[in-house]
TORNU-130362 format. One record per residue (C-alpha): residue in one letter; x, y, z negated. Coordinates in steps of 0.001 Angstrom, whole numbers, plus 500000, padded with zeros to 6 digits. Example, Ala and Ser with C-alpha at 12.3 -4.5 7.8 and 13.67 -1.06 7.14 Angstrom:
a512300495500492200/s513670498940492860/
END
This chain:
g405259140916113776/k404046144451113450/g400519145512112659/k397972145156109880/f397238141801108277/q394648140698105740/i395875138041103305/d393527136120101011/v395237134729097924/a393491132038095904/c394119131249092243/e393362128072090328/g393069128543086580/t391108130470083995/d389907133985084688/f392569135365082359/q395349133392084051/c394247134740087423/r394416138400086378/r397052140670087822/p400089140653085472/v400221143588083041/e403403144962081551/d403958147121078456/v401664145053076221/p401004147079073031/c401642144232070567/v404642143182068505/d406691140567070329/g406711137122068694/t404504134263067484/e402965133665064043/y401662130221063069/i398617130036060795/v399220126942058651/g396718125153056434/g393708126843057952/g393866130060055942/p391844131517054343/v392588134959055757/g391967138097053721/t391808141636055044/a394583141812057635/t395642143153061015/w396983140794063660/d399370142791065833/r401845140170067019/c401483139098070612/n400736135446069730/y398952133731066833/v398649129945066750/l395895128352064651/l397218124930063691/e393974124182061817/s390595125863061514/t391093129333060071/v388464131173058030/v388207134912057393/e387144135240053745/p383823136840052761/d384093140648052478/a387469140555054300/i388053142274057655/l390345140731060258/t391404143299062871/i392913141892066075/n394750144494068121/p394713144906071922/g397023142574073821/v397004139842071143/t396527136191072172/v395086133718069641/q395666130032070456/g393715127200068834/n395286123798068293/f393515120586069310/l392623118217066441/d390338115416067584/n387023115118065747/g384946113517068476/h384019116811070160/a385429117792073504/g387245120803072085/g388315119311068778/s387822120742065290/v389952123909065258/h387904127136065100/l388420130744064135/e385553131317061695/a384295134583060247/q382773134402056781/g383853138035056561/t384228140305059611/i386222140045062821/q386986143259064703/a388622142152067956/v388557145222070196/g390873145184073175/t390998147423076214/e390309146713079872/k394035146637080560/h395019144875077320/p392220142536076208/v392215140251073180/v392493136611074306/f391220133488072507/t392506130350074181/a393776126821073583/l397284125866072558/s397080122839074851/e394001121390076568/m391012122558074468/w389989124004071103/g386769124625069139/g386096128333069718/v385067131399067683/v382329131007065016/l380694134138063548/h378888133181060327/s378673136752059041/n377120140043060096/n378573143123061816/n381245141438063925/h382486143383066928/l384148141766069960/e385010143974072940/h387201143484075996/i387947139880075136/y388612136601076956/v387529133279075432/e388576130150077295/k389097126382077107/a386704125998074146/d384051123455073241/v381779126448072466/g383248129823073365/i381441131901070737/t378863130748068166/v376782133504066542/l374963132788063275/g374850136269061714/t373077139498062624/e374087142841064089/t376827141238066177/v378103143385069054/i379820141776072046/e380839143940074996/a382915143306078112/a383454139639077282/n384676136917079627/i384005133313078554/n385088130543080904/t386324126974081316/s384298125831078291/n381672123187077625/l379205125850076396/g379831129546076778/l377741131167074043/r375517129806071284/f373019131675069079/e371720129703066116/d368769130092063747/g368426133673062466/a371138135193064645/a370728138629066199/a373079140216068716/a373377142912071365/i375597142089074333/k376676144221077292/g378862143087080152/l379261139327079900/d380886136950082386/i380377133245081664/t382008131214084438/q383438127756085124/v381330126271082310/n379207123139081956/n376466125104080143/g375969128854079825/i374006130202076838/s372093128330074113/i369553130272072003/a367745128659069064/k365315130727066944/a367406133854067445/e366916137412068686/v369240138544071470/s369464141339073993/i371885140769076879/q372602143205079705/d374772142911082817/t375535139207082745/i376944136617085138/i376366132979084130/a377908130554086631/g378269126781086353/h379724124012088467/g376700123536090709/d375089120238089754/e375096119886085961/g374122121659082762/i371775124512081903/g372414128199082470/i370169129585079691/d368648127127077216/g366138128672074785/v364370126854071943/e361677128690069930/t363510131989070163/v362077135005068371/s363000137256071283/s365357136949074241/d365762139902076563/f367914139614079698/s368391142439082181/r370577142501085287/a371549138838084963/l372761136335087540/v372233132632086775/t373741130263089329/g375335126855089757/f373466124670087229/q371199121638087237/t368571123895085607/g369037127643085737/i366780128436082759/r365043126032080375/l362640127478077781/y360997125485075000/g358378127615073225/c360201130930073677/e359466134624073827/f361579135491076839/m361874138409079239/m364078138681082319/v364234141908084354/d366174142907087484/s367862139532087698/s368565136632090040/i368232132867089526/t369776131312092590/k371630128301093991/n370785125958091129/v369159122572091541/n366042123816089697/g365302127434088865/v363157127799085717/l361611125092083519/v359145126247080854/t358175123465078472/g357214122892074846/d354906120898072601/n352065119012074281/a353713119182077685/g351809118107080756/v348127117680081489/t346964115265078824/p343204115006078372/g342363112284075881/y340596109092076935/d340235105441076014/c341370102910078586/p338532100393079222/n338962096655079605/m339253094957082977/p337325094208085087/n334014095814086109/n334159098706083639/p333667102253084895/v336478104798084820/p337041106334081385/n335042109254080088/v337685111953079829/s337212114905077493/r338879118281077773/p341525119219075184/p340285121956072834/r341158125595073526/i344152127064071732/t342947129768069359/s346303131049068073/w349245131762070366/w352769131848068963/y355933133168070677/r355279131585074021/d355426134157076743/p358081134056079461/f358106137252081551/f359947137596084872/v359878141103086362/h361844142304089406/t363570138930089519/d364674136792092466/v364162133042092095/v365628132002095440/h367675129308097180/n367273126662094457/s367212123204096037/g364471121926093686/y361527123887092305/a361607127619091647/v359465127696088477/r357836124774086664/l355550125346083674/e354405122285081737/a353245123534078303/p350672126037076986/e352112129471077756/l351447133041078741/l353242133134082101/v353943136470083781/i355736136976087114/e355607140489088551/d357239142295091473/s359554139368092195/n360742137147095041/i360142133390094932/t361382132226098308/d363530129620100031/n363380127037097236/g362759123311097538/a359339123912095930/g357531127009094738/v355695127444091427/v354370124317089693/v351916124732086794/w351068121515084993/a349754122272081508/n346734121702079319/e346260125421078904/l347363128847080043/h346805132091078200/d344010134042079894/d346415136906080685/s348750134686082737/h349379136109086185/i351631136155089224/t351245139458091060/r352976141748093553/t355345138891094363/n356683137414097597/l355790133727097367/h356599131910100613/r359126129774102527/n359287127232099704/g359306123496100448/n357329122680103553/g355996126210103778/v352430125132102981/v352231124508099234/q353707127529097474/l351770127167094225/d350666123834092750/a348506124548089708/a346691122115087423/h345479123214083999/v342445122385081905/n341815125673080110/g342808129280080680/v343362131572083636/l346082132110086220/d345530135308088219/i347391135150091558/s345946138207093273/g348005140854095014/n350877138716096333/y352450138164099740/w351978134577100936/a353122135003104571/q350184133019106005/i347273133984103767/t346406136848101445/d345013136477097924/p343726132902098089/e341158131625095668/l342785129348093115/s340961126178092158/a342806124829089136/s342146121251088131/w343495118531085934/q344258114977086860/t344936111784084970/t345738108197085840/h344198105075084325/r346846102332084579/f347524098870083200/d348894095552084357/v346643092625085267/t347770089028085799/s345985086123087444/s347057082659086344/r345728081279089640/n347232081624093054/h346625084824094896/t343957083460097252/s341612082557094391/n339226084674092397/w339368085306088714/s336462086336086578/g334724089414087887/c337108089919090853/n336791089240094543/w339705088427096842/d340002090432100072/g342344088268102142/a342397090645105124/k343995093388103009/s345647091145100399/r343928092699097423/y341570091959094573/i338509094164094130/c337647094227090422/g334713096522089907/v336037100021090505/y339637098794090436/e341882097476093141/c344797095095092546/r347234094303095343/h349169091093094843/n352938091167094975/g353398087965096951/s354184085819093935/r352209083180092052/p350745084036089658/c349715087464090926/t350808090347088717/a350072093913089716/t349518097406088369/v346050098891088752/d345802102654089291/v342726104842089334/s343112108617089502/w340432111269089304/e340266115026088877/
END
C-alpha cells in the first residue's frame, strides 16, 4: 500500500558483521597467511586479509603498520583457554590506525582466537574492531593509546596488567562475559560503554590499581558492575545500571572482624570483644563516585567491606534492590556521601546500612525522600557460634543446662540451644551483640 512505513531490522552477529556494508575498501585485494608465528620485522600490512596460523610476534624495535580496511584473522589452536593460543603480540610497536569508514579488524578465523597482546610501549590503535577473542586486548606496556575501539563477543574485553599505562577515548565493549580487568596499572578511559549478558561476569574489575579514572562511562548487564580490591578509582559523569549488583568495594581484612576468644559452654559470659586498632597509614584505597547514577540494579547499589576512603558526591542512588551497605572495620575519617539522592531502594526504609568500628562516614546534605540529614549511629556486630551435642535424649538435662519443654530448648547460661528433633540433640548456639 501507499504511505510511510517504519521498518525495524534486527541483526544477529558481531558489531562489525552488523555494520552497513562499505565498498571501495582501500586495501590490496587478497589474503596473506602468516606461517610459523613470525617473527615480524618492520612492515606494512596492506592486503585486505591476513591470517595468523600461529601466534605472531612483532620483534623488538620493529614497527608493524596495519592500514585502514585490513582484517587480521587469528587461527584457533587449543591450549585449554576458551580462545586458544593464537595471539598477535607486540614486542615492538603496532600502529593499527583505521578510519571510521574503513576500520582495522581483528577477528577469528573460525570460532575464537587469543586476541591482541601489547608487551611494549607506544602502541597506537584507532578505529578498530576486536572480536571473538579470549581477551580482546591485553596491555602490559606504557603510553598506549586506544581510540574509537569496539571490542565484542569476547570472554574479557580489555586487560591491563602490572605496570601498564594507557589513555583510551571512545570504547565500546559489548556482548562480553567480562568487561575490563585492571591490575596494578594506571589507566584513563573516557566515553565508554561496557555491556555484558545480564547475569554473569564483572564490568570493571580492579585489583590494587595505581590509578583508574573513568569519565562518561556506562556499565550494564553484569553480575557485578564494578568490583574494586584495594584500588585508587574515580568515576565521573557515569551510569552503573541494570546489573545484579552495582559496586563492590573490598580488600584485605574485609568485613567487621573484632577479635575475641570463644568461651567454653555452658554458663560462661559472652566474650570480651576488643576493637581492632586504627589504621595509621592509608595506601591507594579511595573509590570516588561523582555525578554518577547507580540505579536499577536488582541487588545492592554500593557495598563496601574493607578499610577505605569512600566518596560519593552529587549522584543518584535510587531504585536498587538495596542502597548503600558499609560493613568494614574502618573508614577513613574523610569518607562521605553528600549532595546525593538516596531513596527508593529496597523496601524504601533502609537506604544506608552502616557498621564500622573506627572512622567516620559523613552523610549530611543528601535527599532521603522521607527524612533530611539523619544522625548516623555506626556500630559493629559479631556472632559467637559453635555446635553443642547432648548424648542424652532431648527431654533430659546435661551439665549446666536446663530443658524448657514448652519451647523445646535448652537454656545454658546465657546461651540457648534448640533441639532439632533428633536423639541425641545437636544444635548450633548463636549469641549476637553490638
